[in-house]
N, C-alpha and C positions, 0 to 999 in steps of 0.2 A: 255269390250275393246271398246274405244274412240277412231276410227279412221275414218280418212276423204282423202279425195282425193285430192292432192293440186296440180295448175299448178305452174312453176316459177313466179315471178315477172315479167319479161319480156315479157312471153307468155302473160301473161293477159294483160299489156299494151299495144302491138303489136293489140291484138285484139280489142280493145277500140280505139285505133288509126287509124285503118282502119275503121272504123265506122264513117262516115262524120257527121252524125244526134249526134254525141256522147254529151253527157249533162256532165258538168264537173264537179258537185257535183258527180254524178254518176260513173264517171271515180275514182275519188278519193276515194269513198269509195269501189269500187269492187277489188283496187287494193292496198290499205292501208290494208283493211280491219282491224287484231287487231295491227299491227305495229302502233308507235307512229306515227305520221303525216311527209310522204316522204317530203326531200326538194329535190332540182334541183339546181346544179353547174356548171356552165361554165367553162371549162377549156380553156383557151387560146391556140391559134393556135401554130403550131411548131415555126412560124417565129416571134410570139408576146412574149413580156418581160414579165416576172412572174410579176405578182401584188401580191399585200399584202391585198388588198380589196375587192378579190371576195368573194359576198356575197350570201348567199343560200336563193334560190327562191320556194313557193310552187310547187306543184307537178302540179295543173291544167296548170303554165306556158309551161310546154310543150305542149299544145295544140296552145300556141303563137307562139314558137319557131318552131312547123312544122305546121303551117299555110301554105295554099296552095293547090291548087289541078290541076292537078291529086296527090294524096297522096300514095307514095309508102309504105309500112310497112314490116319489115322481123324481125325475131327473130336468133340469134347465140346460142347455148349451147356447147360452148367447153370446153374439157377437158385436163389434161396434155397430148401430145402428138396426141392431134387430135384438131385444133384449127376451125376445119370448114370454113368458109365463114367468119370468123373474121377479120376485119381491121385490117393490121398489129402495126398500132399507137397503139391501145390499144388490142391489145391479149393477153399482160399480164394482165392487168388488168380484162380483161374480161374472162379468165379461170380460175384466183384467186375467181371471183364473180359465175362462170359458166354461166354468162348471158349475155345480153347485147340485148338492142333492136336497129332497125337501121330502121332507115325514110329517105325517098327523097321526096324533094317538086321540083318546077321550081325554088326555089330563093335556096336553102340549100339541104346538105348530110350530115346527122347526125348520130351519137352514142350517146345512154344512157347506162352508165354501173352502177346497182344499187352496193355501196358499203355499206354494211351488219353490221352494230355494237351492238352485242348481250350482253343483261344485264339479270338480274334477275337471277330465279330459274330453274331448272328443271323442278319443278311443276308451275312455273309462269314464262315463258321466254318472254323475252321482244326484239324489234327490233327497232334500229334507221336505217333510210334508206336515204342513199344521193343519187340521181343520178347524175353523171359525166358527163356532156353532150359538146360532142367535133364534130367540123366538121372534114370527113372523105371522099377521094375520092370516085365515083359513084362504090356501091358495089355490082348494080344487077345481072351484070355479074356473078358474083362469087357464089351469092344467088344461080341463077339459075343453075350454074355447079354442087354446093355440095348437094343443098337440093334435087330437080328431084321435082315431081309432086304428088299431094294429092295421087293420083289413084296407083303411085308408093310407098309411104309410107305406102299405107294402105294395100297393097301386103305383103310387108316386115315384118309389126306387125303380121299379122297370122303366120310368118316363125318363126319370133321371139319369140313368142308365145308358140312355141314347142320346140326351143332351150331353154326355161328359164325353160317349165316344165321339160324334160329331164334331164338338171342341177340339178333342185329340188331332181329329184329321185334319182339322184346319189348321190346326199349331204344326201339324206335321212333325211330331215328334220324332218317327224313324230318323227323320234325313237331319235336323237338328242335333238330336241328341240320342244317337243308338241306346245308350243304357238306360235311358228314358223307358222307350218303349221296351226294353226289355223287361224292365220294373214293372212295366201294366201287363205283363203277360204273365209274369210272374203271381201278383197279386188277384189275378183270377182264380189261381188252383189254391190258394190258402186258408185255412179254414180258423176261427177262434180256439185259444189253447182251453181245451176242456177241464182242465184243473183249476183255472181260474172262474169257471163258473157253474153256479149252485148243481148240485145232483136234479134230476128230474126237471129241469128248466122246460119251459114249451116247446115244441120244434120250430113252430113258426116265430117265436122269438126268438129263437136262435140263428133260423135263417136270417132274418131283417137285421140282427145287429152287425153278422157278419158281412152282408150285403152294405149297409150302410157304412162300413167301416171302411171296407175296398173301395167303396166310392171317393169317400171322403180323402183318402190317401192317395186316388189318381186325380183328384181335384188339386190337392196339394202341389202335388208333381207338376201340374201342367200350370198352376200357378207360379211357379220359381223364375219365370220370362215369357217375356210375347214371343219367344218362337218366330213362326213366320209371319209374324203380322209386320206389315210395310208401314203403317202411319199410326197414329195416336188412336181414332176412331175405332179403327179393326181391337186393339188390344183393348180397348174399353168395351166395345162391343163383348168380344172373349170374354173379359173378366166379370162382366156384368151375368152373363150364361154361366162361367162357373159357380157365381155365387150362389145363384137359383138352386143349381145342383145341390151345393154344401147345406142350403136351406133345408133340402128335401131330404138329403142325408140327415143333419141335426135333427128333424124332427120324427124319422123314423127311428132314430134312436132313443128320445123321450120316450116314446109310444112302447116299445119293446122295454124296456125300463121301469115302467109304470105300472103299479097295482094300486088302482083305486076302488074300494067296496064301493057299494050302492049307497 
């Protein structure tokens, strides 16, 4: 069983952008991983005319667009019905992507949404990623209100793990899908690949990110079908519980990937 613990691209990018000593080549390698080379496309502002000559730039140019100190960085991980702190102008695109990274410098407030095109086969998948970069209003207040502190997120994660475990017991994964039970057991022992994280990242952030990634993977597994549910009401109850667990995990990831100056 070949399992890896993954973080969303926006979470990885936010972690690297928050590191003032980031090396461009290391950032690019860590965020792109096995993807095709990422590109950045600047989107026109609402009061600017549409252009046909918008060009794609390499991922490293995001460091130029985000240049300035102090630099605030955050991630949003929206899903339908729960946009979180996503700026309204990119809410639809970010929800489709399931993620976006927010940056604020003394010169600009920006959001970058990854648009992913998949190609290849299930055995050899490929991804083309274009980060659509836009100007947005100051997003810090919304992130403060929606995300909370890292300490709060860590406490919620512990509660979320108990909820997910209870839901899996009710779904009786060991009976209806032995492979699912094995996967859950394996996920508990997985760690994030260290080479994709900035050196010196705070240990608590790493723990929260890893726990949230495990929890989201378990939720994704548990929601593949209704398992032992005998009626639609039971299935809906379990789906609701697992959505709440996923919300906790997304909030924890966002908190761990944010760096907001005073």
